py3Dmol code that shows the C-alpha trace and the ligand (Angstrom):
import py3Dmol

protein = """\
ATOM      1  CA  MET A   1       3.163  18.012  -0.615  1.00  0.00           C
ATOM      2  CA  LYS A   2       5.046  15.825   1.948  1.00  0.00           C
ATOM      3  CA  PHE A   3       8.422  14.417   1.224  1.00  0.00           C
ATOM      4  CA  PHE A   4       9.464  11.031   2.437  1.00  0.00           C
ATOM      5  CA  ILE A   5      12.803   9.525   1.658  1.00  0.00           C
ATOM      6  CA  ASP A   6      12.760   5.988   0.148  1.00  0.00           C
ATOM      7  CA  THR A   7      15.826   4.198   1.693  1.00  0.00           C
ATOM      8  CA  ALA A   8      16.957   2.353   4.749  1.00  0.00           C
ATOM      9  CA  ASN A   9      20.445   3.973   4.497  1.00  0.00           C
ATOM     10  CA  LEU A  10      20.994   5.865   7.764  1.00  0.00           C
ATOM     11  CA  ASP A  11      23.482   8.299   6.238  1.00  0.00           C
ATOM     12  CA  GLN A  12      21.186   9.319   3.466  1.00  0.00           C
ATOM     13  CA  ILE A  13      18.252   9.635   5.922  1.00  0.00           C
ATOM     14  CA  ARG A  14      20.428  11.950   8.092  1.00  0.00           C
ATOM     15  CA  GLU A  15      21.477  14.021   5.053  1.00  0.00           C
ATOM     16  CA  ALA A  16      17.894  14.378   3.855  1.00  0.00           C
ATOM     17  CA  ASN A  17      16.724  15.235   7.381  1.00  0.00           C
ATOM     18  CA  GLU A  18      19.411  17.946   7.678  1.00  0.00           C
ATOM     19  CA  LEU A  19      17.869  19.763   4.734  1.00  0.00           C
ATOM     20  CA  GLY A  20      14.913  20.376   7.092  1.00  0.00           C
ATOM     21  CA  VAL A  21      12.223  19.454   4.603  1.00  0.00           C
ATOM     22  CA  LEU A  22      11.872  15.684   5.305  1.00  0.00           C
ATOM     23  CA  ASP A  23       8.416  14.448   6.578  1.00  0.00           C
ATOM     24  CA  GLY A  24       9.114  10.670   6.861  1.00  0.00           C
ATOM     25  CA  VAL A  25      10.749   7.511   5.488  1.00  0.00           C
ATOM     26  CA  THR A  26       9.677   4.499   3.635  1.00  0.00           C
ATOM     27  CA  THR A  27      11.540   1.115   3.688  1.00  0.00           C
ATOM     28  CA  ASN A  28      10.778  -2.242   2.018  1.00  0.00           C
ATOM     29  CA  PRO A  29      12.475  -5.527   2.393  1.00  0.00           C
ATOM     30  CA  SER A  30      14.715  -5.006  -0.640  1.00  0.00           C
ATOM     31  CA  LEU A  31      15.922  -1.662   0.836  1.00  0.00           C
ATOM     32  CA  MET A  32      16.627  -3.344   4.164  1.00  0.00           C
ATOM     33  CA  ALA A  33      18.514  -6.164   2.351  1.00  0.00           C
ATOM     34  CA  LYS A  34      20.471  -3.538   0.411  1.00  0.00           C
ATOM     35  CA  GLU A  35      21.819  -2.273   3.793  1.00  0.00           C
ATOM     36  CA  GLY A  36      22.657  -5.836   4.885  1.00  0.00           C
ATOM     37  CA  ILE A  37      20.223  -5.860   7.805  1.00  0.00           C
ATOM     38  CA  LYS A  38      19.626  -9.487   8.751  1.00  0.00           C
ATOM     39  CA  GLY A  39      17.131 -10.939  11.249  1.00  0.00           C
ATOM     40  CA  VAL A  40      14.137  -9.635  13.121  1.00  0.00           C
ATOM     41  CA  VAL A  41      16.127  -8.185  15.985  1.00  0.00           C
ATOM     42  CA  ASN A  42      18.425  -6.212  13.743  1.00  0.00           C
ATOM     43  CA  GLN A  43      15.522  -5.083  11.519  1.00  0.00           C
ATOM     44  CA  ARG A  44      13.644  -3.770  14.515  1.00  0.00           C
ATOM     45  CA  LYS A  45      16.694  -2.002  15.955  1.00  0.00           C
ATOM     46  CA  HIS A  46      17.190  -0.398  12.491  1.00  0.00           C
ATOM     47  CA  TYR A  47      13.641   0.897  12.403  1.00  0.00           C
ATOM     48  CA  LEU A  48      14.147   2.441  15.838  1.00  0.00           C
ATOM     49  CA  GLN A  49      17.370   4.118  14.610  1.00  0.00           C
ATOM     50  CA  ILE A  50      15.402   5.644  11.705  1.00  0.00           C
ATOM     51  CA  CYS A  51      12.693   6.800  14.047  1.00  0.00           C
ATOM     52  CA  GLU A  52      15.337   8.544  16.240  1.00  0.00           C
ATOM     53  CA  ILE A  53      16.681  10.428  13.249  1.00  0.00           C
ATOM     54  CA  VAL A  54      13.390  11.635  11.605  1.00  0.00           C
ATOM     55  CA  HIS A  55      10.348  12.981  13.413  1.00  0.00           C
ATOM     56  CA  GLY A  56       7.848  11.741  10.995  1.00  0.00           C
ATOM     57  CA  ASP A  57       6.091   8.564   9.650  1.00  0.00           C
ATOM     58  CA  VAL A  58       8.398   5.605   9.103  1.00  0.00           C
ATOM     59  CA  SER A  59       6.960   2.659   6.953  1.00  0.00           C
ATOM     60  CA  ALA A  60       8.046  -0.788   8.066  1.00  0.00           C
ATOM     61  CA  GLU A  61       6.824  -3.600   5.766  1.00  0.00           C
ATOM     62  CA  VAL A  62       5.465  -6.903   6.967  1.00  0.00           C
ATOM     63  CA  ILE A  63       6.976  -9.960   5.500  1.00  0.00           C
ATOM     64  CA  SER A  64       3.977 -12.256   6.123  1.00  0.00           C
ATOM     65  CA  THR A  65       1.241 -12.813   3.558  1.00  0.00           C
ATOM     66  CA  ASP A  66      -1.258 -14.535   5.704  1.00  0.00           C
ATOM     67  CA  PHE A  67      -3.836 -12.558   7.717  1.00  0.00           C
ATOM     68  CA  GLY A  68      -2.996 -13.924  11.125  1.00  0.00           C
ATOM     69  CA  GLU A  69       0.711 -13.585  10.698  1.00  0.00           C
ATOM     70  CA  MET A  70       0.454 -10.117   9.209  1.00  0.00           C
ATOM     71  CA  VAL A  71      -1.656  -8.953  12.175  1.00  0.00           C
ATOM     72  CA  LYS A  72       0.975 -10.338  14.631  1.00  0.00           C
ATOM     73  CA  GLU A  73       3.834  -8.900  12.803  1.00  0.00           C
ATOM     74  CA  GLY A  74       2.108  -5.516  12.200  1.00  0.00           C
ATOM     75  CA  GLU A  75       1.170  -5.185  15.838  1.00  0.00           C
ATOM     76  CA  GLU A  76       4.793  -5.895  16.927  1.00  0.00           C
ATOM     77  CA  LEU A  77       6.160  -3.347  14.360  1.00  0.00           C
ATOM     78  CA  ALA A  78       3.565  -0.782  15.460  1.00  0.00           C
ATOM     79  CA  SER A  79       4.486  -1.197  19.146  1.00  0.00           C
ATOM     80  CA  LEU A  80       8.226  -0.273  18.353  1.00  0.00           C
ATOM     81  CA  HIS A  81       7.584   3.509  18.012  1.00  0.00           C
ATOM     82  CA  SER A  82       4.500   5.733  17.635  1.00  0.00           C
ATOM     83  CA  ASN A  83       5.824   6.902  14.166  1.00  0.00           C
ATOM     84  CA  ILE A  84       5.832   3.448  12.695  1.00  0.00           C
ATOM     85  CA  VAL A  85       3.328   2.902   9.860  1.00  0.00           C
ATOM     86  CA  VAL A  86       2.761  -0.756   9.091  1.00  0.00           C
ATOM     87  CA  LYS A  87       3.306  -1.333   5.308  1.00  0.00           C
ATOM     88  CA  VAL A  88       1.046  -4.122   3.970  1.00  0.00           C
ATOM     89  CA  PRO A  89       0.924  -5.495   0.277  1.00  0.00           C
ATOM     90  CA  CYS A  90      -2.224  -5.010  -1.559  1.00  0.00           C
ATOM     91  CA  ILE A  91      -3.359  -8.638  -1.516  1.00  0.00           C
ATOM     92  CA  GLU A  92      -6.564 -10.289  -0.134  1.00  0.00           C
ATOM     93  CA  ASP A  93      -5.207 -10.930   3.340  1.00  0.00           C
ATOM     94  CA  GLY A  94      -3.507  -7.576   3.245  1.00  0.00           C
ATOM     95  CA  ILE A  95      -6.713  -5.720   2.797  1.00  0.00           C
ATOM     96  CA  LYS A  96      -8.245  -7.642   5.691  1.00  0.00           C
ATOM     97  CA  ALA A  97      -5.269  -6.800   7.732  1.00  0.00           C
ATOM     98  CA  ILE A  98      -5.472  -3.110   6.893  1.00  0.00           C
ATOM     99  CA  LYS A  99      -9.180  -3.232   8.040  1.00  0.00           C
ATOM    100  CA  TYR A 100      -8.191  -4.893  11.277  1.00  0.00           C
ATOM    101  CA  PHE A 101      -5.348  -2.327  11.859  1.00  0.00           C
ATOM    102  CA  SER A 102      -7.441   0.756  11.046  1.00  0.00           C
ATOM    103  CA  GLU A 103     -10.217  -0.412  13.522  1.00  0.00           C
ATOM    104  CA  ARG A 104      -7.553  -0.459  16.218  1.00  0.00           C
ATOM    105  CA  GLY A 105      -5.826   2.770  15.429  1.00  0.00           C
ATOM    106  CA  ILE A 106      -2.784   1.244  13.836  1.00  0.00           C
ATOM    107  CA  ARG A 107      -1.706   3.259  10.684  1.00  0.00           C
ATOM    108  CA  THR A 108      -0.963   1.563   7.457  1.00  0.00           C
ATOM    109  CA  ASN A 109       0.653   2.008   4.129  1.00  0.00           C
ATOM    110  CA  CYS A 110      -0.988  -0.232   1.435  1.00  0.00           C
ATOM    111  CA  THR A 111       1.908  -1.022  -0.960  1.00  0.00           C
ATOM    112  CA  LEU A 112       2.419  -2.529  -4.347  1.00  0.00           C
ATOM    113  CA  VAL A 113      -0.547  -0.667  -5.818  1.00  0.00           C
ATOM    114  CA  PHE A 114      -0.799  -0.636  -9.556  1.00  0.00           C
ATOM    115  CA  SER A 115      -4.452   0.121 -10.335  1.00  0.00           C
ATOM    116  CA  VAL A 116      -7.381   2.349  -9.258  1.00  0.00           C
ATOM    117  CA  GLY A 117      -9.315  -0.684  -8.105  1.00  0.00           C
ATOM    118  CA  GLN A 118      -6.577  -1.768  -5.737  1.00  0.00           C
ATOM    119  CA  ALA A 119      -6.545   1.868  -4.369  1.00  0.00           C
ATOM    120  CA  LEU A 120     -10.329   1.819  -3.881  1.00  0.00           C
ATOM    121  CA  LEU A 121     -10.061  -1.418  -1.793  1.00  0.00           C
ATOM    122  CA  ALA A 122      -7.219   0.091   0.295  1.00  0.00           C
ATOM    123  CA  ALA A 123      -9.180   3.261   0.938  1.00  0.00           C
ATOM    124  CA  LYS A 124     -12.299   1.285   1.924  1.00  0.00           C
ATOM    125  CA  ALA A 125     -10.340  -0.809   4.278  1.00  0.00           C
ATOM    126  CA  GLY A 126      -9.052   2.416   6.046  1.00  0.00           C
ATOM    127  CA  ALA A 127      -5.461   2.562   4.835  1.00  0.00           C
ATOM    128  CA  THR A 128      -3.668   5.711   5.987  1.00  0.00           C
ATOM    129  CA  TYR A 129      -1.563   5.771   2.902  1.00  0.00           C
ATOM    130  CA  VAL A 130      -1.839   4.052  -0.488  1.00  0.00           C
ATOM    131  CA  SER A 131       1.338   3.572  -2.529  1.00  0.00           C
ATOM    132  CA  PRO A 132       0.989   3.569  -6.315  1.00  0.00           C
ATOM    133  CA  PHE A 133       4.377   2.559  -7.802  1.00  0.00           C
ATOM    134  CA  VAL A 134       5.070   5.139 -10.453  1.00  0.00           C
ATOM    135  CA  GLY A 135       8.475   3.906 -11.747  1.00  0.00           C
ATOM    136  CA  ARG A 136       7.531   0.254 -12.032  1.00  0.00           C
ATOM    137  CA  LEU A 137       4.544   1.155 -14.216  1.00  0.00           C
ATOM    138  CA  ASP A 138       6.648   3.337 -16.328  1.00  0.00           C
ATOM    139  CA  ASP A 139       9.119   0.530 -16.736  1.00  0.00           C
ATOM    140  CA  ILE A 140       6.482  -1.602 -18.436  1.00  0.00           C
ATOM    141  CA  ALA A 141       5.452   1.334 -20.785  1.00  0.00           C
ATOM    142  CA  SER A 142       2.430   2.161 -18.681  1.00  0.00           C
ATOM    143  CA  ASP A 143       1.790   5.608 -17.171  1.00  0.00           C
ATOM    144  CA  GLY A 144       2.570   5.701 -13.430  1.00  0.00           C
ATOM    145  CA  ILE A 145       1.749   9.400 -12.951  1.00  0.00           C
ATOM    146  CA  GLU A 146      -1.561   8.950 -14.664  1.00  0.00           C
ATOM    147  CA  LEU A 147      -2.399   6.345 -12.110  1.00  0.00           C
ATOM    148  CA  VAL A 148      -1.451   8.804  -9.253  1.00  0.00           C
ATOM    149  CA  ARG A 149      -3.701  11.443 -10.895  1.00  0.00           C
ATOM    150  CA  LYS A 150      -6.611   8.999 -11.188  1.00  0.00           C
ATOM    151  CA  ILE A 151      -6.407   7.844  -7.551  1.00  0.00           C
ATOM    152  CA  VAL A 152      -6.146  11.439  -6.368  1.00  0.00           C
ATOM    153  CA  GLU A 153      -9.322  12.252  -8.370  1.00  0.00           C
ATOM    154  CA  MET A 154     -11.247   9.212  -7.070  1.00  0.00           C
ATOM    155  CA  TYR A 155     -10.341   9.902  -3.401  1.00  0.00           C
ATOM    156  CA  THR A 156     -11.302  13.559  -3.801  1.00  0.00           C
ATOM    157  CA  TYR A 157     -14.599  12.636  -5.388  1.00  0.00           C
ATOM    158  CA  TYR A 158     -15.605  10.072  -2.686  1.00  0.00           C
ATOM    159  CA  GLU A 159     -13.883  12.126   0.125  1.00  0.00           C
ATOM    160  CA  TYR A 160     -11.646   9.115   1.277  1.00  0.00           C
ATOM    161  CA  GLU A 161      -9.118  10.250   3.833  1.00  0.00           C
ATOM    162  CA  THR A 162      -6.382   7.806   2.609  1.00  0.00           C
ATOM    163  CA  GLN A 163      -3.403   9.783   1.472  1.00  0.00           C
ATOM    164  CA  VAL A 164      -1.747   9.146  -1.950  1.00  0.00           C
ATOM    165  CA  LEU A 165       1.871   8.371  -1.415  1.00  0.00           C
ATOM    166  CA  ALA A 166       3.586   8.202  -4.728  1.00  0.00           C
ATOM    167  CA  ALA A 167       6.238   5.494  -4.595  1.00  0.00           C
ATOM    168  CA  SER A 168       8.894   4.075  -6.868  1.00  0.00           C
ATOM    169  CA  ILE A 169       9.874   7.580  -7.786  1.00  0.00           C
ATOM    170  CA  ARG A 170      13.019   7.403  -9.929  1.00  0.00           C
ATOM    171  CA  ASN A 171      13.946  11.006 -10.768  1.00  0.00           C
ATOM    172  CA  THR A 172      13.226  14.747 -10.057  1.00  0.00           C
ATOM    173  CA  GLN A 173      10.870  15.005 -13.002  1.00  0.00           C
ATOM    174  CA  HIS A 174       8.674  12.366 -11.307  1.00  0.00           C
ATOM    175  CA  ILE A 175       8.538  14.508  -8.201  1.00  0.00           C
ATOM    176  CA  ILE A 176       7.304  17.527 -10.252  1.00  0.00           C
ATOM    177  CA  GLN A 177       4.693  15.355 -11.935  1.00  0.00           C
ATOM    178  CA  CYS A 178       3.460  14.112  -8.634  1.00  0.00           C
ATOM    179  CA  VAL A 179       2.963  17.739  -7.463  1.00  0.00           C
ATOM    180  CA  GLU A 180       0.981  18.379 -10.672  1.00  0.00           C
ATOM    181  CA  ALA A 181      -1.016  15.234 -10.108  1.00  0.00           C
ATOM    182  CA  GLY A 182      -2.003  16.267  -6.571  1.00  0.00           C
ATOM    183  CA  ALA A 183      -0.174  13.493  -4.570  1.00  0.00           C
ATOM    184  CA  ASP A 184      -0.150  14.030  -0.866  1.00  0.00           C
ATOM    185  CA  VAL A 185       3.246  12.566  -0.470  1.00  0.00           C
ATOM    186  CA  ALA A 186       6.160  11.463  -2.675  1.00  0.00           C
ATOM    187  CA  THR A 187       8.720   9.074  -1.460  1.00  0.00           C
ATOM    188  CA  CYS A 188      11.960   9.680  -3.209  1.00  0.00           C
ATOM    189  CA  PRO A 189      15.636   8.688  -3.442  1.00  0.00           C
ATOM    190  CA  LEU A 190      17.930  11.391  -1.994  1.00  0.00           C
ATOM    191  CA  ALA A 191      19.327  12.303  -5.445  1.00  0.00           C
ATOM    192  CA  ALA A 192      15.830  13.011  -6.755  1.00  0.00           C
ATOM    193  CA  ILE A 193      15.032  15.362  -3.847  1.00  0.00           C
ATOM    194  CA  LYS A 194      18.459  17.159  -4.326  1.00  0.00           C
ATOM    195  CA  GLY A 195      17.766  17.442  -8.022  1.00  0.00           C
ATOM    196  CA  LEU A 196      14.937  19.908  -7.164  1.00  0.00           C
ATOM    197  CA  LEU A 197      17.595  22.458  -6.196  1.00  0.00           C
ATOM    198  CA  LYS A 198      19.446  22.437  -9.501  1.00  0.00           C
ATOM    199  CA  HIS A 199      18.924  25.292 -11.947  1.00  0.00           C
ATOM    200  CA  PRO A 200      21.759  26.725 -14.093  1.00  0.00           C
ATOM    201  CA  LEU A 201      20.396  30.303 -13.678  1.00  0.00           C
ATOM    202  CA  THR A 202      20.764  29.935  -9.841  1.00  0.00           C
ATOM    203  CA  ASP A 203      24.306  28.878 -10.263  1.00  0.00           C
ATOM    204  CA  SER A 204      25.325  31.636 -12.773  1.00  0.00           C
ATOM    205  CA  GLY A 205      23.328  34.284 -10.821  1.00  0.00           C
ATOM    206  CA  LEU A 206      25.056  33.372  -7.507  1.00  0.00           C
ATOM    207  CA  ALA A 207      28.528  33.433  -9.278  1.00  0.00           C
ATOM    208  CA  THR A 208      27.847  36.948 -10.638  1.00  0.00           C
ATOM    209  CA  PHE A 209      26.524  38.221  -7.263  1.00  0.00           C
ATOM    210  CA  LEU A 210      29.648  36.873  -5.589  1.00  0.00           C
ATOM    211  CA  ALA A 211      32.056  38.209  -8.157  1.00  0.00           C
ATOM    212  CA  ASP A 212      30.472  41.640  -7.997  1.00  0.00           C
ATOM    213  CA  TYR A 213      30.712  41.672  -4.229  1.00  0.00           C
ATOM    214  CA  LYS A 214      34.386  40.650  -4.389  1.00  0.00           C
ATOM    215  CA  ARG A 215      35.171  43.304  -7.078  1.00  0.00           C
ATOM    216  CA  VAL A 216      33.897  46.127  -4.741  1.00  0.00           C
ATOM    217  CA  ASN A 217      34.954  44.726  -1.415  1.00  0.00           C
ATOM    218  CA  GLY A 218      38.123  42.912  -2.298  1.00  0.00           C
TER     219      GLY A 218
END
"""
ligand_1 = """\
12
E4P
C 8.319 2.479 -1.298
O 7.392 2.515 -0.536
C 8.398 1.399 -2.326
O 8.719 0.188 -1.772
C 9.562 1.793 -3.303
O 9.301 3.119 -3.650
C 9.735 0.902 -4.446
O 10.662 1.570 -5.363
P 11.333 0.731 -6.590
O 10.255 0.471 -7.544
O 12.344 1.709 -7.097
O 11.918 -0.492 -6.062
"""
view = py3Dmol.view(width=600, height=400)
view.addModel(protein, "pdb")
view.setStyle({"model": 0}, {"cartoon": {"style": "trace"}})
view.addModel(ligand_1, "xyz")
view.setStyle({"model": 1}, {"stick": {}})
view.zoomTo()
view.show()
């Protein structure tokens, strides 16, 4: 399974990249706003900075909701760097735009996906990635991981090439559940990725090894 980091924060992206296991980055307008990045010029500079840090796919989301505008914005984003994946919301004009982009070799991430039906349309339109939002479904007492599992099953059965990118991951347990559900990618906060490392037996085992070494070697 591939790991993307779900942030626009350059320090966190660098830290995750230095672990050596990072495959890409996802951003969205809220994450960009959180970093205080204002205006088209600054946003595009920021995407380029991310692409310089990570050698993997970087999702950059369109703001437009109209087909013509999405196409214009998406083409501009895609021309910034070969690793940019155009992130498009799962709405009617978004599906048309994904079809347009896929026919022209522009890679896409269909975002804000909350149902198998939406994932079916995204795959049929030729999306590179589909992003089911796990945490936001869990927030409303629905089952986000179950949606990931159903989309994986549907894509496997019909042999769609669209990759399932589990998004809105809130914790380390979500990552483990995504592995079990067969997600192709999980995009996660840095803390959730680092949480995978934690085990009390690793800590106590290492403490014993180091104490034993010190006892004999001084
Ligand atoms: C990434 O592609 C999504 O935009 C992101 O994971 C949404 O996460 P949130 O539900 O925690 O805002």
